[in-house]
N, C-alpha and C positions, 0 to 999 in steps of 0.2 A: 503493499500500500504506500502510496506516495504522499509526501507532505505538501506537494504542489497542488494548489487550487487555482484553476484558470480564472483569469479576470473576466468579469462580466462584460459582455459587449454592450455597446450603447443601446442597441435594440432591445437586449434582454433587460437592461436597466429600465428603459422607458416602459416596456410592457409590464414589468413587475410593479413599478411605481404606479402605473395607471390602475392595476388590479387592486392594489392596496387602497388607493384613493376611492375607487369605486365601491369596494366592499365596505369602507368606513362610512361612506355616504348612505349605503343601504342600511347599515347596522346602527349608526349613531345620529343620523340626521332627524331632526324633529320637523314634523310637518307644520306649516303655518296654520295657526288656529283661526278659523273664520266662523262667523256666526252662521247658524242654519235657520231655515224657516221652521216654526213650530207648527206641526200638523194638527189637523182636527183630531180630537179625542186623546191627545197626549196628556199625561198627568204631570203635575208639579212634583219634583223630586223631594220637596220639603214637606208639603202638607197633604199631597195626594189629589187635590182638586184638579178637574179637567180644565186645562188652561184656556181653551178657546171658549169656554162658557162664562168667562168673567171679564170685566172691564179693566182698563188701566195698563200701566207699563209692565212688561215682563222681562225676564232675564235668562241668561244661560252662562254656565261657567265650565271651563276646561280645567282639569286638575293635572299636576304632574304625577305621573306613575300610578294614578287611581282612575277608576271609571265608575259612573253611576250604576246602580244595581238594575239589571234587567234590560238595558239598552246601550247603544254606542254613545260616546261623548258627543256633545257636552251634556252636563246636567242642565235641566230646564226647569223654569219656574213660572208660576202664575203672577208674580209680583216682584218688585224691587225688594220689598220686605222679606219675602221668602228666599230670594237670591242671597241677601246678605246673612240672614239667619243660618242658612245651610252652609255657606262659607265659613262663618265663625264656628259652627258646630264641628265641621269637618277639619278645620285648622286645629282644634283641640284634640282631634283624633289622629293627627299627624299628617293630614292631607294638605298639600300645598297648591293653592290656586295658581294656575299659570295664566289665564286670561278670562276675564268676565265681560260680557256684553249686556247692555240694557237697551230697551226701546229708546230711540233718539227722537224726541218730539220736535227737534228743530228740522227734521227731514221728512216729517209726515204732515198731512193735512188732518190734524186731530180735531176732535169735536168734544165739547163738554155739554152735558145736559143735566137738567134737574130731575131727580126721580125720588119721590117720597121725601122731599125736602133736602136731599143730598145732592151735591154736585159730583157727577161721575165723568171720568175722562175715558175716551175711546182706547181700544186695544189695537195693536198692530203687530202681526206675527211673521211677516215676511223677512227673510234674512237681510234684505237691504235697509230695513228700518231699525237695525241694531247697530250700536257703536260701542267701542271699547270704553270701559269705565276711566281709562287713563285720559280720555279726551272730553269727559262729560262733566257738566255742572249740574247739580241736582236742586230741586226745590223740595224741602222737607217741611213737615208740619203745616201744610196749606190747608185750605178748606175743600180740597178735591180728594175724591175717594176712587180707589181701584179695587182689586180683588180682595185684599186683606185690610179694608178700612182706609185710613188716611194713606194716600199714595206718596211715594217718593218719586217725583217726576223729573226725568233726566233730559238734558239738552246739550248739544254739542256747541251751540252758540250761547255764551254766557249772557249776552244781551237778551236773548229769548228767555232765559231763565229769570233774569231780573224783571222783565215785562210780565211774565207769568206770576211771579211773586207779588208784583204790584197789584195785579188783578185779583189773585186768589189768596193772598197772604202767604206766610211761610218764610223760611230762610234759605238762602242759597249757599252752597258749599261744594267743593269738588267731590265727585263721586268716590274718589279714593279715600276721602276723610270721613266717610260714614263709620260710625262706631257701634259697638254692641249695645251701648246705652241708648242710642237713638232708635234702633230698630226694636229693642226690647220694650221701649216705652210707648211704642205705637199700637 
């Protein structure tokens, strides 16, 4: 047996490098997380309600290394309140939220209506009506209700959020600043 190992040719090196890069892309690359449309009859992963049967903003969350029970990601929710309650509960169980999307009322032709003395805001379930919480300003504690009572209403344009708060009351804050206390007290 010889101690001599032939040098790799340039072609062998290029092919070997391309194979390693290709395999690492297949094994380690994470797909970009995008919002999905919420379909008729799908249930909220927090409270179990049928999402399309209730008014107001909805949400969805992708988690790192975890998936919702019974269906492919993302976890889906009937309200922003359920979205955050689920995130906070799962974080206590060791789940890490990777991306959360909420209904973006800056991009929809939403409606409000009075029903039984309550002001209700419309729901929007198509994927293009969702935006990342990183880009949203929400109105909390307004006079507007959604699926779980007082709605946390998200907007990608902070001026839209301010205008909504002027009309319906509430406070504006970045969606990423929502706390357990805020959703627990609603």
